[in-house]
C-alpha positions in Angstrom: 1.1 56.6 -54.1 -1.3 58.3 -56.5 0.6 60.0 -59.4 -2.1 62.7 -59.6 -3.3 65.4 -57.1 -6.4 67.5 -57.1 -6.0 71.1 -58.3 -9.5 72.4 -59.1 -12.8 71.0 -57.9 -15.9 70.6 -60.0 -17.5 73.9 -58.9 -14.3 75.8 -59.8 -14.1 74.2 -63.2 -17.7 74.7 -64.1 -17.5 78.4 -63.1 -14.3 78.9 -65.1 -15.8 77.4 -68.2 -19.0 79.4 -67.8 -17.0 82.6 -67.6 -15.1 81.5 -70.7 -18.2 80.7 -72.7 -19.9 84.0 -71.8 -16.7 85.9 -72.6 -16.4 84.5 -76.1 -20.1 85.0 -76.6 -19.5 88.7 -75.7 -16.5 88.8 -78.0 -18.2 87.4 -81.1 -21.4 89.4 -80.6 -19.4 92.6 -80.0 -17.1 92.5 -83.0 -19.8 93.8 -85.4 -20.4 96.7 -82.9 -16.7 97.5 -82.6 -16.1 97.8 -86.4 -18.1 97.5 -89.6 -15.4 95.1 -90.9 -16.8 92.4 -88.5 -20.6 92.9 -89.1 -20.6 89.4 -90.7 -20.3 88.0 -87.2 -23.9 89.2 -86.6 -25.0 86.3 -88.7 -23.9 83.9 -86.0 -26.6 85.3 -83.8 -29.4 85.7 -86.4 -28.7 89.4 -87.2 -27.6 92.6 -85.6 -30.6 93.2 -83.3 -30.4 89.6 -81.9 -26.7 89.9 -81.5 -27.2 93.0 -79.4 -29.8 91.3 -77.2 -27.5 88.3 -76.7 -24.6 90.6 -76.0 -26.6 92.2 -73.2 -27.7 88.9 -71.7 -24.2 87.4 -71.9 -22.8 90.6 -70.4 -25.0 90.2 -67.3 -24.1 86.5 -67.0 -20.4 87.3 -67.5 -20.4 90.1 -64.9 -21.9 87.9 -62.2 -19.9 84.8 -62.9 -16.6 86.6 -63.4 -17.0 88.5 -60.1 -17.9 85.3 -58.3 -14.7 83.6 -59.7 -12.6 86.6 -58.8 -14.0 86.7 -55.2 -13.4 83.0 -54.9 -9.7 83.3 -55.8 -9.1 86.8 -54.4 -6.9 85.7 -51.4 -4.5 83.8 -53.7 -4.6 86.2 -56.7 -4.1 89.5 -54.8 -1.4 88.3 -52.5 1.7 89.4 -54.3 5.0 88.6 -52.4 8.7 88.5 -53.0 8.5 85.2 -54.8 6.1 86.9 -57.3 8.6 89.7 -57.8 11.2 87.1 -58.6 8.8 85.6 -61.1 8.4 88.9 -62.8 12.1 89.5 -62.8 12.7 86.3 -64.8 9.3 86.5 -66.6 8.5 83.1 -65.3 11.6 81.7 -67.1 9.7 81.6 -70.4 12.4 83.6 -72.2 15.4 81.9 -70.7 17.3 79.0 -72.2 18.3 77.9 -68.8 16.0 76.1 -66.5 15.0 78.5 -63.7 13.6 77.2 -60.5 11.0 79.7 -59.0 9.0 79.4 -55.8 5.5 79.4 -57.2 2.3 78.8 -55.2 -1.1 77.7 -56.6 -1.0 80.6 -59.1 2.1 82.1 -60.5 2.6 85.9 -60.7 1.3 86.1 -64.3 -1.8 84.2 -63.4 -2.4 86.5 -60.4 -1.9 89.6 -62.6 -4.4 88.2 -65.2 -6.9 87.4 -62.4 -6.7 91.0 -61.0 -7.0 92.5 -64.4 -10.1 90.5 -65.3 -11.6 91.3 -61.9 -11.1 95.1 -62.4 -12.0 94.9 -66.1 -15.3 93.1 -65.2 -16.3 95.9 -62.9 -15.4 98.6 -65.4 -17.1 96.8 -68.3 -20.2 96.4 -66.2 -20.4 100.0 -65.2 -19.6 101.4 -68.6 -22.0 98.9 -70.1 -24.9 100.4 -68.1 -24.2 103.8 -69.5 -24.0 102.4 -73.1 -27.2 100.3 -72.5 -29.3 103.4 -71.7 -27.4 106.2 -73.5 -30.3 108.7 -73.3 -30.6 108.4 -69.6 -27.1 109.9 -69.0 -25.1 113.0 -70.1 -23.6 112.6 -73.5 -20.0 112.9 -72.3 -20.4 110.1 -69.8 -21.7 107.8 -72.6 -18.9 108.8 -74.9 -16.3 108.2 -72.2 -17.9 104.9 -71.4 -17.7 103.8 -75.1 -14.0 104.7 -75.1 -13.3 102.8 -71.9 -15.5 99.9 -72.9 -13.6 99.6 -76.3 -10.2 99.8 -74.7 -11.0 97.1 -72.2 -12.5 95.0 -75.0 -9.2 95.1 -76.9 -6.9 94.7 -73.8 -9.1 91.8 -72.6 -8.6 90.0 -75.9 -4.8 90.4 -75.6 -4.7 89.1 -72.1 -7.0 86.1 -73.0 -4.9 85.2 -76.0 -1.8 85.0 -73.8 -3.7 83.1 -71.1 -5.0 80.5 -73.6 -1.5 80.1 -75.1 0.2 79.6 -71.7 -2.6 77.3 -70.5 -2.2 75.0 -73.5 0.9 75.0 -75.8 3.1 77.1 -73.5 2.6 74.8 -70.5 1.6 71.3 -71.4 -0.4 69.7 -68.7 -2.1 72.9 -67.5 -5.3 72.5 -69.5 -5.9 69.1 -68.0 -6.2 70.7 -64.6 -9.2 72.7 -65.8 -10.7 69.8 -67.7 -10.4 67.0 -65.2 -9.4 68.8 -62.0 -6.2 66.8 -61.5 -2.5 67.3 -62.4 0.4 65.0 -62.2 2.8 65.3 -59.2 5.7 65.8 -61.6 3.9 68.8 -63.2 3.0 70.3 -59.8 6.5 70.0 -58.5 7.9 71.7 -61.6 5.4 74.5 -62.1 4.0 75.1 -58.6 6.4 73.7 -56.1 5.2 75.9 -53.2 1.6 74.8 -53.8 2.7 71.1 -54.2 4.4 71.3 -50.8 1.3 73.0 -49.3 -1.1 70.2 -50.4 1.2 67.2 -50.0 3.5 68.2 -47.2 6.4 66.7 -49.2 
C-alpha cells in the first residue's frame, strides 16, 4: 500500500502559489504607500512610480486568482458544522498539552475561516482599490472611506497570512509538503484530517 495519498492537484497548487506571489508583491509594493517609514521598499521595484504600477497590475492578478481559488474551494470552506464548532472550542488543540482528537475534514475550521476571510477581503480590496485608483472620479468621502478600509484590510490580511504561514510550516510539520508536491503521508492525514482521510481512502 502506498504510504502517501493525493491532497492537492497541480492546478490547485499552481493557483495557490500564484495567489501567494501576487499577495506578497502587493504587500511589498504597498508598504511605501502605507507609511513613509517603508519608502525604501520602493527601490525593489525601481522607484515609487514603478511600484505603484506594479501594485495595480498585481492587484488585478491577485483579485482574479484569489476569487478563482475561493470559488474552487467554497463548498468545503463555507460549510461550517458541529465538528468545526468543536475545533473552535479547543482552538484546534494547539494550546492544549493533551492530545485532542478532532473530527477534521479536508480543511479544519481555522483554514475555513482563513479562506472565507481572504475571499471577502479580496472583494473589498478590489472595490476600494477602484475608488483609490481613480480618486477624482468619485466623491471625496468615498475615496477617504476606501483608503481607511483598504488600509485596515491590508493590516488584517498580513496578520492572517503570518498565522497561516506559521501553521502551514513550523506549526504543523508535513503541511507544506502538500502544497509543494501535492501528497501527504497517510499518518499525517489520519492525525490532522481524519474525516478527509476516511473520505478519500474508505478506511
